[in-house]
All heavy atoms as a GROMACS GRO file, in nm:
protein
  620
    1MET      N    1  12.891   9.853  14.387
    1MET     CA    2  12.982   9.947  14.312
    1MET      C    3  12.953   9.949  14.165
    1MET      O    4  13.031   9.998  14.092
    1MET     CB    5  13.139   9.892  14.329
    1MET     CG    6  13.185   9.910  14.460
    1MET     SD    7  13.306  10.040  14.493
    1MET     CE    8  13.412  10.034  14.360
    2ASP      N    9  12.837   9.904  14.122
    2ASP     CA   10  12.804   9.912  13.978
    2ASP      C   11  12.767  10.051  13.938
    2ASP      O   12  12.768  10.083  13.811
    2ASP     CB   13  12.690   9.818  13.950
    2ASP     CG   14  12.560   9.840  14.028
    2ASP    OD1   15  12.580   9.900  14.128
    2ASP    OD2   16  12.460   9.802  13.975
    3LYS      N   17  12.742  10.143  14.028
    3LYS     CA   18  12.709  10.283  13.993
    3LYS      C   19  12.820  10.373  14.027
    3LYS      O   20  12.805  10.498  14.030
    3LYS     CB   21  12.577  10.327  14.061
    3LYS     CG   22  12.457  10.246  14.021
    3LYS     CD   23  12.334  10.287  14.099
    3LYS     CE   24  12.216  10.198  14.059
    3LYS     NZ   25  12.106  10.236  14.144
    4THR      N   26  12.938  10.318  14.049
    4THR     CA   27  13.049  10.403  14.098
    4THR      C   28  13.162  10.395  13.992
    4THR      O   29  13.188  10.282  13.928
    4THR     CB   30  13.107  10.348  14.234
    4THR    OG1   31  13.005  10.357  14.331
    4THR    CG2   32  13.226  10.427  14.277
    5ILE      N   33  13.220  10.510  13.957
    5ILE     CA   34  13.330  10.510  13.864
    5ILE      C   35  13.447  10.561  13.934
    5ILE      O   36  13.446  10.633  14.031
    5ILE     CB   37  13.305  10.597  13.740
    5ILE    CG1   38  13.280  10.736  13.773
    5ILE    CG2   39  13.186  10.529  13.657
    5ILE    CD1   40  13.268  10.834  13.660
    6VAL      N   41  13.568  10.532  13.880
    6VAL     CA   42  13.699  10.578  13.936
    6VAL      C   43  13.750  10.685  13.838
    6VAL      O   44  13.775  10.640  13.721
    6VAL     CB   45  13.789  10.469  13.976
    6VAL    CG1   46  13.935  10.523  14.020
    6VAL    CG2   47  13.738  10.379  14.068
    7VAL      N   48  13.781  10.809  13.875
    7VAL     CA   49  13.828  10.907  13.789
    7VAL      C   50  13.964  10.931  13.835
    7VAL      O   51  14.008  10.958  13.944
    7VAL     CB   52  13.732  11.039  13.815
    7VAL    CG1   53  13.797  11.155  13.713
    7VAL    CG2   54  13.595  11.009  13.776
    8ARG      N   55  14.059  10.933  13.732
    8ARG     CA   56  14.203  10.962  13.759
    8ARG      C   57  14.221  11.103  13.724
    8ARG      O   58  14.199  11.156  13.625
    8ARG     CB   59  14.296  10.871  13.669
    8ARG     CG   60  14.432  10.894  13.697
    8ARG     CD   61  14.513  10.808  13.596
    8ARG     NE   62  14.660  10.846  13.606
    8ARG     CZ   63  14.751  10.760  13.639
    8ARG    NH1   64  14.720  10.620  13.655
    8ARG    NH2   65  14.876  10.797  13.640
    9ARG      N   66  14.275  11.180  13.827
    9ARG     CA   67  14.304  11.328  13.811
    9ARG      C   68  14.450  11.345  13.811
    9ARG      O   69  14.525  11.317  13.900
    9ARG     CB   70  14.244  11.403  13.925
    9ARG     CG   71  14.270  11.551  13.926
    9ARG     CD   72  14.208  11.620  14.039
    9ARG     NE   73  14.247  11.758  14.036
    9ARG     CZ   74  14.352  11.801  14.116
    9ARG    NH1   75  14.410  11.729  14.194
    9ARG    NH2   76  14.381  11.927  14.117
   10ASN      N   77  14.500  11.386  13.693
   10ASN     CA   78  14.641  11.415  13.664
   10ASN      C   79  14.683  11.564  13.693
   10ASN      O   80  14.599  11.644  13.659
   10ASN     CB   81  14.684  11.374  13.525
   10ASN     CG   82  14.663  11.226  13.488
   10ASN    OD1   83  14.704  11.151  13.572
   10ASN    ND2   84  14.612  11.203  13.379
   11TYR      N   85  14.788  11.583  13.763
   11TYR     CA   86  14.837  11.717  13.791
   11TYR      C   87  14.977  11.723  13.803
   11TYR      O   88  15.045  11.626  13.809
   11TYR     CB   89  14.762  11.781  13.911
   11TYR     CG   90  14.793  11.698  14.044
   11TYR    CD1   91  14.892  11.743  14.134
   11TYR    CD2   92  14.710  11.594  14.077
   11TYR    CE1   93  14.913  11.661  14.240
   11TYR    CE2   94  14.742  11.516  14.195
   11TYR     CZ   95  14.854  11.555  14.277
   11TYR     OH   96  14.870  11.491  14.391
   12LEU      N   97  15.036  11.853  13.789
   12LEU     CA   98  15.176  11.874  13.810
   12LEU      C   99  15.206  11.930  13.949
   12LEU      O  100  15.125  12.018  13.997
   12LEU     CB  101  15.231  11.969  13.706
   12LEU     CG  102  15.209  11.920  13.560
   12LEU    CD1  103  15.258  12.038  13.464
   12LEU    CD2  104  15.296  11.796  13.541
   13HIS      N  105  15.313  11.885  14.001
   13HIS     CA  106  15.356  11.938  14.145
   13HIS      C  107  15.498  11.993  14.124
   13HIS      O  108  15.582  11.935  14.069
   13HIS     CB  109  15.365  11.822  14.241
   13HIS     CG  110  15.412  11.859  14.370
   13HIS    ND1  111  15.526  11.826  14.422
   13HIS    CD2  112  15.351  11.920  14.481
   13HIS    CE1  113  15.553  11.874  14.539
   13HIS    NE2  114  15.439  11.936  14.583
   14PHE      N  115  15.517  12.113  14.169
   14PHE     CA  116  15.641  12.190  14.155
   14PHE      C  117  15.731  12.153  14.270
   14PHE      O  118  15.694  12.156  14.394
   14PHE     CB  119  15.614  12.341  14.163
   14PHE     CG  120  15.739  12.410  14.131
   14PHE    CD1  121  15.793  12.426  14.008
   14PHE    CD2  122  15.797  12.485  14.235
   14PHE    CE1  123  15.915  12.488  13.982
   14PHE    CE2  124  15.907  12.560  14.210
   14PHE     CZ  125  15.974  12.558  14.088
   15VAL      N  126  15.844  12.101  14.246
   15VAL     CA  127  15.957  12.076  14.337
   15VAL      C  128  16.051  12.188  14.349
   15VAL      O  129  16.134  12.218  14.246
   15VAL     CB  130  16.032  11.954  14.297
   15VAL    CG1  131  16.136  11.912  14.407
   15VAL    CG2  132  15.928  11.835  14.286
   16LYS      N  133  16.048  12.265  14.456
   16LYS     CA  134  16.130  12.387  14.464
   16LYS      C  135  16.273  12.372  14.458
   16LYS      O  136  16.348  12.442  14.400
   16LYS     CB  137  16.095  12.454  14.604
   16LYS     CG  138  16.153  12.592  14.617
   16LYS     CD  139  16.127  12.653  14.753
   16LYS     CE  140  16.011  12.723  14.761
   16LYS     NZ  141  15.976  12.803  14.888
   17LYS      N  142  16.325  12.255  14.522
   17LYS     CA  143  16.475  12.229  14.527
   17LYS      C  144  16.523  12.222  14.388
   17LYS      O  145  16.635  12.264  14.354
   17LYS     CB  146  16.487  12.102  14.600
   17LYS     CG  147  16.643  12.056  14.601
   17LYS     CD  148  16.656  11.932  14.692
   17LYS     CE  149  16.799  11.886  14.694
   17LYS     NZ  150  16.816  11.754  14.769
   18TYR      N  151  16.457  12.153  14.285
   18TYR     CA  152  16.511  12.125  14.154
   18TYR      C  153  16.445  12.224  14.048
   18TYR      O  154  16.481  12.214  13.929
   18TYR     CB  155  16.492  11.986  14.105
   18TYR     CG  156  16.546  11.884  14.205
   18TYR    CD1  157  16.478  11.805  14.288
   18TYR    CD2  158  16.681  11.868  14.206
   18TYR    CE1  159  16.544  11.712  14.370
   18TYR    CE2  160  16.746  11.786  14.294
   18TYR     CZ  161  16.678  11.707  14.376
   18TYR     OH  162  16.735  11.613  14.457
   19GLN      N  163  16.357  12.311  14.098
   19GLN     CA  164  16.291  12.407  14.006
   19GLN      C  165  16.226  12.338  13.884
   19GLN      O  166  16.238  12.381  13.765
   19GLN     CB  167  16.396  12.510  13.962
   19GLN     CG  168  16.449  12.601  14.072
   19GLN     CD  169  16.339  12.692  14.118
   19GLN    OE1  170  16.275  12.758  14.042
   19GLN    NE2  171  16.335  12.698  14.249
   20ARG      N  172  16.165  12.228  13.909
   20ARG     CA  173  16.101  12.149  13.802
   20ARG      C  174  15.960  12.102  13.849
   20ARG      O  175  15.932  12.096  13.974
   20ARG     CB  176  16.190  12.035  13.762
   20ARG     CG  177  16.304  12.076  13.669
   20ARG     CD  178  16.400  11.947  13.655
   20ARG     NE  179  16.501  11.985  13.560
   20ARG     CZ  180  16.605  12.072  13.588
   20ARG    NH1  181  16.613  12.133  13.691
   20ARG    NH2  182  16.695  12.091  13.490
   21TYR      N  183  15.891  12.056  13.757
   21TYR     CA  184  15.756  11.995  13.786
   21TYR      C  185  15.758  11.836  13.773
   21TYR      O  186  15.838  11.789  13.696
   21TYR     CB  187  15.648  12.041  13.687
   21TYR     CG  188  15.610  12.184  13.711
   21TYR    CD1  189  15.678  12.295  13.633
   21TYR    CD2  190  15.515  12.226  13.800
   21TYR    CE1  191  15.642  12.425  13.654
   21TYR    CE2  192  15.486  12.361  13.822
   21TYR     CZ  193  15.554  12.464  13.748
   21TYR     OH  194  15.510  12.586  13.761
   22GLU      N  195  15.685  11.774  13.856
   22GLU     CA  196  15.672  11.623  13.848
   22GLU      C  197  15.526  11.593  13.825
   22GLU      O  198  15.440  11.660  13.876
   22GLU     CB  199  15.726  11.555  13.967
   22GLU     CG  200  15.659  11.578  14.099
   22GLU     CD  201  15.718  11.509  14.217
   22GLU    OE1  202  15.826  11.450  14.204
   22GLU    OE2  203  15.667  11.515  14.327
   23LYS      N  204  15.501  11.490  13.765
   23LYS     CA  205  15.360  11.435  13.726
   23LYS      C  206  15.321  11.359  13.846
   23LYS      O  207  15.395  11.275  13.908
   23LYS     CB  208  15.369  11.352  13.607
   23LYS     CG  209  15.379  11.421  13.474
   23LYS     CD  210  15.360  11.323  13.359
   23LYS     CE  211  15.387  11.389  13.236
   23LYS     NZ  212  15.380  11.298  13.118
   24ARG      N  213  15.196  11.384  13.890
   24ARG     CA  214  15.133  11.310  14.001
   24ARG      C  215  14.990  11.285  13.957
   24ARG      O  216  14.932  11.334  13.858
   24ARG     CB  217  15.135  11.386  14.130
   24ARG     CG  218  15.265  11.397  14.190
   24ARG     CD  219  15.257  11.461  14.329
   24ARG     NE  220  15.391  11.458  14.389
   24ARG     CZ  221  15.408  11.502  14.521
   24ARG    NH1  222  15.310  11.540  14.597
   24ARG    NH2  223  15.534  11.504  14.565
   25HIS      N  224  14.918  11.188  14.025
   25HIS     CA  225  14.783  11.156  13.999
   25HIS      C  226  14.716  11.122  14.129
   25HIS      O  227  14.785  11.079  14.226
   25HIS     CB  228  14.766  11.053  13.887
   25HIS     CG  229  14.784  10.917  13.940
   25HIS    ND1  230  14.913  10.845  13.951
   25HIS    CD2  231  14.701  10.823  13.990
   25HIS    CE1  232  14.901  10.732  13.993
   25HIS    NE2  233  14.763  10.708  14.015
   26THR      N  234  14.577  11.127  14.132
   26THR     CA  235  14.503  11.076  14.233
   26THR      C  236  14.384  11.014  14.177
   26THR      O  237  14.326  11.061  14.069
   26THR     CB  238  14.466  11.196  14.338
   26THR    OG1  239  14.394  11.130  14.446
   26THR    CG2  240  14.390  11.294  14.276
   27ASN      N  241  14.329  10.906  14.242
   27ASN     CA  242  14.206  10.846  14.199
   27ASN      C  243  14.094  10.893  14.281
   27ASN      O  244  14.103  10.885  14.413
   27ASN     CB  245  14.221  10.689  14.206
   27ASN     CG  246  14.311  10.638  14.101
   27ASN    OD1  247  14.322  10.698  13.997
   27ASN    ND2  248  14.376  10.531  14.144
   28ILE      N  249  13.984  10.937  14.225
   28ILE     CA  250  13.864  10.976  14.297
   28ILE      C  251  13.742  10.895  14.255
   28ILE      O  252  13.722  10.866  14.139
   28ILE     CB  253  13.833  11.133  14.256
   28ILE    CG1  254  13.954  11.216  14.303
   28ILE    CG2  255  13.709  11.181  14.332
   28ILE    CD1  256  13.948  11.350  14.245
   29SER      N  257  13.676  10.836  14.347
   29SER     CA  258  13.553  10.764  14.326
   29SER      C  259  13.442  10.844  14.334
   29SER      O  260  13.422  10.940  14.403
   29SER     CB  261  13.531  10.654  14.441
   29SER     OG  262  13.633  10.568  14.452
   30ALA      N  263  13.357  10.829  14.220
   30ALA     CA  264  13.237  10.921  14.196
   30ALA      C  265  13.118  10.836  14.170
   30ALA      O  266  13.130  10.725  14.102
   30ALA     CB  267  13.254  11.022  14.087
   31HIS      N  268  13.000  10.879  14.218
   31HIS     CA  269  12.870  10.812  14.188
   31HIS      C  270  12.820  10.845  14.053
   31HIS      O  271  12.824  10.966  14.008
   31HIS     CB  272  12.769  10.854  14.275
   31HIS     CG  273  12.624  10.800  14.249
   31HIS    ND1  274  12.597  10.667  14.282
   31HIS    CD2  275  12.514  10.852  14.208
   31HIS    CE1  276  12.485  10.640  14.246
   31HIS    NE2  277  12.422  10.753  14.200
   32LEU      N  278  12.791  10.738  13.966
   32LEU     CA  279  12.745  10.768  13.831
   32LEU      C  280  12.598  10.732  13.818
   32LEU      O  281  12.565  10.612  13.834
   32LEU     CB  282  12.831  10.680  13.735
   32LEU     CG  283  12.793  10.697  13.587
   32LEU    CD1  284  12.819  10.840  13.534
   32LEU    CD2  285  12.860  10.593  13.503
   33SER      N  286  12.512  10.825  13.819
   33SER     CA  287  12.368  10.806  13.805
   33SER      C  288  12.332  10.722  13.676
   33SER      O  289  12.400  10.736  13.578
   33SER     CB  290  12.295  10.928  13.801
   33SER     OG  291  12.154  10.922  13.797
   34PRO      N  292  12.236  10.631  13.688
   34PRO     CA  293  12.188  10.556  13.571
   34PRO      C  294  12.152  10.630  13.448
   34PRO      O  295  12.155  10.576  13.334
   34PRO     CB  296  12.075  10.468  13.624
   34PRO     CG  297  12.088  10.474  13.775
   34PRO     CD  298  12.158  10.608  13.808
   35CYS      N  299  12.122  10.764  13.457
   35CYS     CA  300  12.079  10.843  13.343
   35CYS      C  301  12.192  10.877  13.263
   35CYS      O  302  12.180  10.925  13.146
   35CYS     CB  303  12.006  10.960  13.394
   35CYS     SG  304  12.103  11.073  13.483
   36PHE      N  305  12.316  10.860  13.322
   36PHE     CA  306  12.442  10.897  13.235
   36PHE      C  307  12.501  10.762  13.184
   36PHE      O  308  12.495  10.654  13.241
   36PHE     CB  309  12.550  10.952  13.320
   36PHE     CG  310  12.511  11.094  13.373
   36PHE    CD1  311  12.488  11.121  13.502
   36PHE    CD2  312  12.496  11.195  13.279
   36PHE    CE1  313  12.460  11.258  13.538
   36PHE    CE2  314  12.467  11.322  13.311
   36PHE     CZ  315  12.446  11.358  13.452
   37ARG      N  316  12.559  10.778  13.055
   37ARG     CA  317  12.636  10.666  12.999
   37ARG      C  318  12.778  10.712  12.982
   37ARG      O  319  12.800  10.788  12.891
   37ARG     CB  320  12.568  10.624  12.856
   37ARG     CG  321  12.428  10.591  12.858
   37ARG     CD  322  12.411  10.449  12.847
   37ARG     NE  323  12.267  10.420  12.835
   37ARG     CZ  324  12.200  10.347  12.931
   37ARG    NH1  325  12.263  10.296  13.033
   37ARG    NH2  326  12.075  10.322  12.903
   38ALA      N  327  12.865  10.650  13.056
   38ALA     CA  328  13.001  10.692  13.050
   38ALA      C  329  13.091  10.561  13.016
   38ALA      O  330  13.050  10.469  13.076
   38ALA     CB  331  13.057  10.758  13.179
   39SER      N  332  13.185  10.580  12.946
   39SER     CA  333  13.282  10.473  12.921
   39SER      C  334  13.424  10.521  12.942
   39SER      O  335  13.451  10.638  12.965
   39SER     CB  336  13.269  10.416  12.770
   39SER     OG  337  13.290  10.515  12.680
   40GLU      N  338  13.515  10.425  12.930
   40GLU     CA  339  13.656  10.453  12.957
   40GLU      C  340  13.708  10.563  12.850
   40GLU      O  341  13.684  10.556  12.731
   40GLU     CB  342  13.740  10.331  12.950
   40GLU     CG  343  13.884  10.348  12.991
   40GLU     CD  344  13.964  10.224  12.999
   40GLU    OE1  345  13.897  10.119  13.002
   40GLU    OE2  346  14.073  10.231  12.992
   41GLY      N  347  13.770  10.665  12.900
   41GLY     CA  348  13.823  10.770  12.814
   41GLY      C  349  13.741  10.893  12.801
   41GLY      O  350  13.785  10.996  12.756
   42ASP      N  351  13.622  10.885  12.851
   42ASP     CA  352  13.531  11.000  12.863
   42ASP      C  353  13.581  11.104  12.968
   42ASP      O  354  13.638  11.070  13.070
   42ASP     CB  355  13.395  10.976  12.883
   42ASP     CG  356  13.316  10.895  12.778
   42ASP    OD1  357  13.380  10.891  12.660
   42ASP    OD2  358  13.220  10.836  12.796
   43THR      N  359  13.550  11.227  12.932
   43THR     CA  360  13.573  11.336  13.045
   43THR      C  361  13.444  11.361  13.124
   43THR      O  362  13.343  11.373  13.063
   43THR     CB  363  13.625  11.454  12.973
   43THR    OG1  364  13.731  11.436  12.898
   43THR    CG2  365  13.661  11.570  13.071
   44VAL      N  366  13.464  11.370  13.254
   44VAL     CA  367  13.342  11.392  13.340
   44VAL      C  368  13.359  11.523  13.413
   44VAL      O  369  13.473  11.560  13.452
   44VAL     CB  370  13.304  11.282  13.426
   44VAL    CG1  371  13.270  11.158  13.342
   44VAL    CG2  372  13.416  11.240  13.516
   45ILE      N  373  13.247  11.592  13.447
   45ILE     CA  374  13.246  11.700  13.542
   45ILE      C  375  13.180  11.646  13.664
   45ILE      O  376  13.069  11.597  13.658
   45ILE     CB  377  13.164  11.813  13.488
   45ILE    CG1  378  13.250  11.867  13.364
   45ILE    CG2  379  13.164  11.925  13.584
   45ILE    CD1  380  13.173  11.985  13.281
   46MET      N  381  13.248  11.672  13.782
   46MET     CA  382  13.204  11.619  13.909
   46MET      C  383  13.171  11.724  14.004
   46MET      O  384  13.224  11.830  13.997
   46MET     CB  385  13.300  11.518  13.976
   46MET     CG  386  13.348  11.404  13.890
   46MET     SD  387  13.461  11.284  13.970
   46MET     CE  388  13.580  11.402  14.033
   47GLY      N  389  13.080  11.702  14.103
   47GLY     CA  390  13.058  11.798  14.207
   47GLY      C  391  13.054  11.728  14.340
   47GLY      O  392  13.025  11.615  14.353
   48GLN      N  393  13.106  11.810  14.442
   48GLN     CA  394  13.116  11.738  14.569
   48GLN      C  395  12.977  11.727  14.634
   48GLN      O  396  12.893  11.826  14.617
   48GLN     CB  397  13.218  11.818  14.662
   48GLN     CG  398  13.256  11.761  14.783
   48GLN     CD  399  13.367  11.828  14.853
   48GLN    OE1  400  13.398  11.934  14.813
   48GLN    NE2  401  13.422  11.773  14.956
   49CYS      N  402  12.959  11.631  14.712
   49CYS     CA  403  12.830  11.615  14.777
   49CYS      C  404  12.852  11.544  14.925
   49CYS      O  405  12.960  11.525  14.958
   49CYS     CB  406  12.734  11.516  14.700
   49CYS     SG  407  12.794  11.360  14.674
   50ARG      N  408  12.756  11.505  14.980
   50ARG     CA  409  12.763  11.442  15.114
   50ARG      C  410  12.827  11.296  15.089
   50ARG      O  411  12.817  11.249  14.985
   50ARG     CB  412  12.618  11.422  15.181
   50ARG     CG  413  12.532  11.345  15.119
   50ARG     CD  414  12.390  11.331  15.187
   50ARG     NE  415  12.306  11.249  15.106
   50ARG     CZ  416  12.302  11.110  15.127
   50ARG    NH1  417  12.379  11.050  15.196
   50ARG    NH2  418  12.203  11.036  15.049
   51PRO      N  419  12.890  11.240  15.198
   51PRO     CA  420  12.943  11.103  15.176
   51PRO      C  421  12.832  11.003  15.148
   51PRO      O  422  12.744  10.981  15.223
   51PRO     CB  423  13.014  11.074  15.312
   51PRO     CG  424  13.028  11.204  15.375
   51PRO     CD  425  12.919  11.303  15.328
   52LEU      N  426  12.852  10.938  15.036
   52LEU     CA  427  12.750  10.834  15.000
   52LEU      C  428  12.792  10.700  15.034
   52LEU      O  429  12.713  10.613  15.056
   52LEU     CB  430  12.731  10.843  14.841
   52LEU     CG  431  12.685  10.969  14.778
   52LEU    CD1  432  12.688  10.962  14.631
   52LEU    CD2  433  12.557  11.005  14.836
   53SER      N  434  12.936  10.679  15.053
   53SER     CA  435  12.975  10.558  15.116
   53SER      C  436  13.116  10.593  15.178
   53SER      O  437  13.156  10.705  15.184
   53SER     CB  438  12.996  10.446  15.003
   53SER     OG  439  13.099  10.474  14.919
   54LYS      N  440  13.192  10.488  15.207
   54LYS     CA  441  13.325  10.499  15.280
   54LYS      C  442  13.427  10.598  15.181
   54LYS      O  443  13.489  10.677  15.234
   54LYS     CB  444  13.387  10.378  15.309
   54LYS     CG  445  13.527  10.386  15.369
   54LYS     CD  446  13.585  10.251  15.403
   54LYS     CE  447  13.722  10.257  15.460
   54LYS     NZ  448  13.779  10.123  15.484
   55THR      N  449  13.417  10.566  15.055
   55THR     CA  450  13.513  10.647  14.967
   55THR      C  451  13.450  10.732  14.864
   55THR      O  452  13.516  10.819  14.806
   55THR     CB  453  13.588  10.532  14.881
   55THR    OG1  454  13.490  10.464  14.807
   55THR    CG2  455  13.670  10.459  14.971
   56VAL      N  456  13.312  10.739  14.854
   56VAL     CA  457  13.248  10.807  14.749
   56VAL      C  458  13.200  10.953  14.804
   56VAL      O  459  13.114  10.946  14.894
   56VAL     CB  460  13.123  10.741  14.682
   56VAL    CG1  461  13.052  10.822  14.582
   56VAL    CG2  462  13.171  10.612  14.621
   57ARG      N  463  13.244  11.054  14.758
   57ARG     CA  464  13.213  11.196  14.806
   57ARG      C  465  13.184  11.283  14.684
   57ARG      O  466  13.159  11.402  14.714
   57ARG     CB  467  13.328  11.254  14.877
   57ARG     CG  468  13.322  11.233  15.029
   57ARG     CD  469  13.407  11.120  15.069
   57ARG     NE  470  13.429  11.093  15.206
   57ARG     CZ  471  13.378  10.994  15.271
   57ARG    NH1  472  13.306  10.899  15.225
   57ARG    NH2  473  13.396  10.986  15.396
   58PHE      N  474  13.182  11.229  14.561
   58PHE     CA  475  13.144  11.308  14.447
   58PHE      C  476  13.036  11.249  14.365
   58PHE      O  477  13.018  11.127  14.362
   58PHE     CB  478  13.270  11.328  14.361
   58PHE     CG  479  13.379  11.413  14.425
   58PHE    CD1  480  13.472  11.360  14.502
   58PHE    CD2  481  13.384  11.543  14.402
   58PHE    CE1  482  13.580  11.432  14.564
   58PHE    CE2  483  13.484  11.624  14.460
   58PHE     CZ  484  13.573  11.563  14.541
   59ASN      N  485  12.962  11.329  14.286
   59ASN     CA  486  12.861  11.299  14.195
   59ASN      C  487  12.907  11.342  14.058
   59ASN      O  488  12.960  11.453  14.044
   59ASN     CB  489  12.730  11.376  14.232
   59ASN     CG  490  12.631  11.280  14.301
   59ASN    OD1  491  12.644  11.157  14.285
   59ASN    ND2  492  12.531  11.336  14.373
   60VAL      N  493  12.865  11.256  13.953
   60VAL     CA  494  12.897  11.307  13.819
   60VAL      C  495  12.781  11.401  13.778
   60VAL      O  496  12.662  11.354  13.780
   60VAL     CB  497  12.907  11.174  13.727
   60VAL    CG1  498  12.912  11.226  13.580
   60VAL    CG2  499  13.029  11.094  13.767
   61ILE      N  500  12.817  11.514  13.719
   61ILE     CA  501  12.726  11.612  13.671
   61ILE      C  502  12.709  11.606  13.532
   61ILE      O  503  12.589  11.630  13.472
   61ILE     CB  504  12.766  11.752  13.734
   61ILE    CG1  505  12.766  11.757  13.881
   61ILE    CG2  506  12.668  11.859  13.672
   61ILE    CD1  507  12.822  11.882  13.941
   62LYS      N  508  12.811  11.585  13.446
   62LYS     CA  509  12.814  11.594  13.312
   62LYS      C  510  12.909  11.498  13.262
   62LYS      O  511  13.031  11.487  13.307
   62LYS     CB  512  12.841  11.742  13.267
   62LYS     CG  513  12.822  11.756  13.114
   62LYS     CD  514  12.844  11.912  13.082
   62LYS     CE  515  12.833  11.923  12.934
   62LYS     NZ  516  12.864  12.065  12.905
   63VAL      N  517  12.883  11.431  13.140
   63VAL     CA  518  12.978  11.344  13.080
   63VAL      C  519  12.999  11.398  12.938
   63VAL      O  520  12.906  11.421  12.857
   63VAL     CB  521  12.915  11.208  13.062
   63VAL    CG1  522  13.004  11.114  12.987
   63VAL    CG2  523  12.892  11.136  13.198
   64ILE      N  524  13.126  11.429  12.909
   64ILE     CA  525  13.173  11.465  12.776
   64ILE      C  526  13.234  11.346  12.710
   64ILE      O  527  13.340  11.306  12.740
   64ILE     CB  528  13.266  11.590  12.786
   64ILE    CG1  529  13.206  11.707  12.874
   64ILE    CG2  530  13.315  11.640  12.658
   64ILE    CD1  531  13.299  11.803  12.919
   65PRO      N  532  13.174  11.302  12.594
   65PRO     CA  533  13.228  11.185  12.530
   65PRO      C  534  13.366  11.218  12.465
   65PRO      O  535  13.412  11.334  12.440
   65PRO     CB  536  13.139  11.164  12.400
   65PRO     CG  537  13.010  11.240  12.438
   65PRO     CD  538  13.054  11.357  12.531
   66ALA      N  539  13.446  11.110  12.454
   66ALA     CA  540  13.581  11.118  12.413
   66ALA      C  541  13.600  11.159  12.270
   66ALA      O  542  13.710  11.191  12.224
   66ALA     CB  543  13.659  10.982  12.436
   67GLY      N  544  13.493  11.167  12.190
   67GLY     CA  545  13.490  11.209  12.052
   67GLY      C  546  13.507  11.092  11.955
   67GLY      O  547  13.537  11.102  11.840
   68GLY      N  548  13.491  10.962  12.000
   68GLY     CA  549  13.494  10.851  11.915
   68GLY      C  550  13.641  10.809  11.891
   68GLY      O  551  13.729  10.881  11.900
   69LEU      N  552  13.648  10.686  11.858
   69LEU     CA  553  13.787  10.625  11.841
   69LEU      C  554  13.825  10.650  11.693
   69LEU      O  555  13.736  10.620  11.610
   69LEU     CB  556  13.780  10.465  11.858
   69LEU     CG  557  13.744  10.431  12.007
   69LEU    CD1  558  13.729  10.288  12.014
   69LEU    CD2  559  13.854  10.480  12.103
   70ALA      N  560  13.941  10.683  11.674
   70ALA     CA  561  14.001  10.700  11.539
   70ALA      C  562  14.009  10.559  11.465
   70ALA      O  563  14.066  10.464  11.509
   70ALA     CB  564  14.138  10.767  11.545
   71LYS      N  565  13.941  10.548  11.347
   71LYS     CA  566  13.950  10.428  11.276
   71LYS      C  567  14.054  10.445  11.167
   71LYS      O  568  14.093  10.560  11.123
   71LYS     CB  569  13.814  10.400  11.204
   71LYS     CG  570  13.715  10.382  11.325
   71LYS     CD  571  13.576  10.326  11.257
   71LYS     CE  572  13.475  10.291  11.361
   71LYS     NZ  573  13.360  10.240  11.305
   72LYS      N  574  14.101  10.335  11.103
   72LYS     CA  575  14.192  10.331  11.002
   72LYS      C  576  14.130  10.390  10.880
   72LYS      O  577  14.022  10.366  10.838
   72LYS     CB  578  14.240  10.185  10.980
   72LYS     CG  579  14.319  10.132  11.080
   72LYS     CD  580  14.368   9.992  11.050
   72LYS     CE  581  14.440   9.929  11.160
   72LYS     NZ  582  14.490   9.791  11.126
   73ALA      N  583  14.209  10.485  10.806
   73ALA     CA  584  14.153  10.558  10.703
   73ALA      C  585  14.141  10.469  10.579
   73ALA      O  586  14.049  10.492  10.492
   73ALA     CB  587  14.236  10.682  10.663
   74PHE      N  588  14.238  10.371  10.560
   74PHE     CA  589  14.241  10.291  10.442
   74PHE      C  590  14.218  10.145  10.471
   74PHE      O  591  14.290  10.059  10.446
   74PHE     CB  592  14.376  10.310  10.364
   74PHE     CG  593  14.404  10.450  10.323
   74PHE    CD1  594  14.496  10.533  10.402
   74PHE    CD2  595  14.344  10.510  10.218
   74PHE    CE1  596  14.521  10.657  10.362
   74PHE    CE2  597  14.365  10.651  10.180
   74PHE     CZ  598  14.450  10.709  10.253
   75ALA      N  599  14.108  10.120  10.538
   75ALA     CA  600  14.074   9.982  10.577
   75ALA      C  601  14.041   9.900  10.446
   75ALA      O  602  14.076   9.784  10.444
   75ALA     CB  603  13.956   9.988  10.676
   76SER      N  604  13.970   9.956  10.349
   76SER     CA  605  13.935   9.880  10.244
   76SER      C  606  13.954   9.975  10.113
   76SER      O  607  13.917  10.097  10.106
   76SER     CB  608  13.798   9.827  10.242
   76SER     OG  609  13.702   9.927  10.250
   77PHE      N  610  14.001   9.917   9.999
   77PHE     CA  611  14.017   9.990   9.884
   77PHE      C  612  13.905   9.978   9.781
   77PHE      O  613  13.854   9.868   9.751
   77PHE     CB  614  14.154   9.961   9.810
   77PHE     CG  615  14.275  10.009   9.897
   77PHE    CD1  616  14.335   9.925   9.989
   77PHE    CD2  617  14.319  10.133   9.874
   77PHE    CE1  618  14.440   9.964  10.053
   77PHE    CE2  619  14.423  10.178   9.945
   77PHE     CZ  620  14.495  10.092  10.040
   0.00000   0.00000   0.00000
């Protein structure tokens, strides 16, 4: 499982009875090729492929970095 990542997909589900949306999520396992460097918080684009294992049915096609972590502006004077 060292080449597998878990992607959390958030979405909204409409409840007709209450005329409102509720938040839901699903976890999707995807194969991460060694040529990609992905870390927590990055956005990925996945594509469906043949089953690679019991739970892995997607491949990572592109990794979009999170944009770097925000640092304190006034760390030193």
